[in-house]
N, C-alpha and C positions, 0 to 999 in steps of 0.2 A: 504494499499500499503506500502511496505517495503523500507528501504534504506539499501543497501549492501555495504560491505567493503571487499576488497581483497588486498593482497600484496605478494611480494616475490614468484611469480609463476616461475620466471627464464625460461621463455619459450625459447626453442631452437629446431632447427630441429633434434638434436640428442636425444631428449626426446619426442617421439610421444605420450608416455602414459600421460605426463603432458598436452600436447596440446589437446588430446582427452578430457581430464577431463575439460580443460578450455572451449572448444567448447560446451560440454554438459551443463556446467554451464551457458554459454551465452544464449544458445537456449532454455533451459528448466526452468531456474531459474531467471536469470537477466532480461529476457523478461517480467517478471511479476512485476518488481520492479518499484518504483517511480524514484529512484536515484541509481547510482553506483559510488563509489569511489575506485580508484586504487591508493594505497599508496606506489608506487614505486617498483622497480625491477620486472616489468612485464616481461622483457626480461633477459636472461642470460647476454647479453651485447648489448647495442644499439649503432651501430657504427655511425648512422647519419640519418637524415630525408630523405637522397637520397638513402636509401636502398630499391631497387626496386625487391628485391628477392621475389619468390612466397610465401615464409613463411611470410615475413613481410607484403605482401599485404593481405594475408589470414586473419592475426590477425586484421589488420586495418579494413578490411571489416566487421569483427564481430562487432566491435564497431560502425561502420557507420549504421549498420542495427538497432542497439538499438536506436542511436540518431535520426535516420529518423523516428522512432516510437514515438518520443517525450520523451524518457527516458533520463534523465540528466546523463551525464557521466563526471566525474572529474578526473584529474590525477595530482599526486604529484611526481616529479622525485625522483628516488632512487639513490643509489651509483652505480648501473649498467646501468641505463638508463638516466643519467643526460643530455644526448645530445638530448633527445626528445624535439622538439621545435614546432614553429608555423605551420610548414608545416604538421607535424603529427597531430597536433590539427585540422587543417583545413580538412584534409582527413578523419578523424574519427568523427569529430563534437564534440570532447571532449573539455573541458575547462581545461587549464593548471592553477594549483594552485601554491601559494608561498610555500616556505619550511615549513612554519607554517601557518595554516589557522583555523580560528574559524568559526564554522558552527552552525546552529540551528537544533537540533534533537528533533522534537516534543515538543518544548518549553524548552529544555535543551541545554545550551551552551557547546560546546566540541571543543578542539583543536586537529587537526589532522596533522600528519606529517609522514615521512617515518620512522624516529627513529635513523638514524645514528648520527645526531647532539647531541643526548643525551649521546653518548658513549664518554664522555669527558676524560676518562682515556686512550683512544686510541689516544695518541698525535700524533703518526706518521701517522695515517690514516686521522686525522683532518687537518694536514699539507698538505697532499696530496690532500684532498678535496678542501682546499682553492685554491690550484694551478689550478686544472682542471676546477674550476668554474670561473676562470678569463675570462671575455668576449673576450678579444683580443686572448687568446689561442684557445678558442673554435671557433672563427672566422677563425683562420688559419687552424685548424684542419678540419673544414667543407669544406674547399676549396682545400684540397689535393686529389689526386686520390684515388678512393675507395680501390684499391688493397693495397695501402700503409697504409690506415686506418686499414685494416684487419691485416696487419703485426704488426702494433703498438699495436692494441688491443690485439692480441694474446700474445705478449710479456708482456703486462700489466696483463692479466689474469694469466699467468704463474707466474709472481712475486707475485700476491696477493695470489695465492694458496700456494706458497712456504712460504710466510710470515705468513699465518694463522696457519701453522703447528707449529709455534714456539710461538704463542701468548697464553696467558692464557685466559680461558674462562671468567673470571672476566673483563678483559680489554675490551672484545668485547660485554659485557652487558652494559645497561644503568647505569649512575650514579644517584642514588636516589635524591641527592640534586639538580641535573639539572632538573629532572622530575618536582619536586615541584616548582622550580624556573620558569619554563616555564608555568606551570599551574597558578601560582600566577600572573605571568605577564599579562595573559589574563582574570584573575579572573573567572576561570572555575573550575569545580569539575569533569570533564570527560576528558580523553585523550585517543586517539586511535592511535596506530602506529604498524609498522611491524619491519623489519630489523634484529632483534636479533634471529628470527627463534625459539622463546621460547613462543608459545601460552599460554596465562594465563589471569586471571583477578585478578588485584592486588588492594587492598584497602589500602588507605594511607591518611595521615592528610595533608590538604592544609589550606590556610588562611580562606577559606569559610567553613571549616568543613571537613567531610569525603569525600575523592575523590576516583575515580576509574580510573585505568589505564588498558586498554584493549589491549593486545599484540596479533596481528594476526600471524598465523603460516605460514610456507613456504609450497610449493606444491611439495616437493621432493618425498614423499611417499604417499601423499593424499592431497586433496584440503582443504583449510582452508577459512571459510566465516564467517563474522560477520553480522547477520541479526538483524536489528533494526527497531522497529515500536513503535507506541504509547503505547504499552503494556510493553516495555522493549527490552532486547536484548538477543541473543543466539549466542555463539561462536561455530559454527558447523564444522564438518569435512565432506569431501566428498570423497568416496572411488574411487579408479581407477577401471574402468571396465575391 
């Protein structure tokens, strides 16, 4: 049995090609796994657990089918879907994880996370992240009318897109020292994350010796799946049909 990892799908009704690739993955690959981890940014933007659109329900039903079959599904919030909460977890059968979680992969300890907190040079984003993760602010946002949420989110998305055009690529990538710091904090030699949209396998030195950092890719032009089992791992791509 395998353990699967995905992130940065950015699912949206405006990208039916990504959605179809996701559905194919869930029904033909994930269904045969032991465990599935979603490491954030499943959606282009999640407005709130009270999103009852057909698209939202369709995605949630796919996860519910897996969990009903006994396949463990875990979710780490990303920077686009940090408002996913207990209601979503209940309706899908998924388990919500902390920002950083240590798991056991066939006898090997690994720390998994979305990856945005590793980009410590992006000071402006981290300040924004700190604000939107305040419980009182999320409490207020979750209680305003849905149409107002859409307007606010639309403005935020526009601002993010505009700001990204002026940021250097280095700022939006992880800080090597922060990667090592997090791995040493948990005494692990394996880290798995997404966020940067730069799929790769990096080898680095940590306190315990040689470490590995696996970066998941986004799903803008193809799927990106990390397959892990007792024999090792494979960072695969999945073509759009």
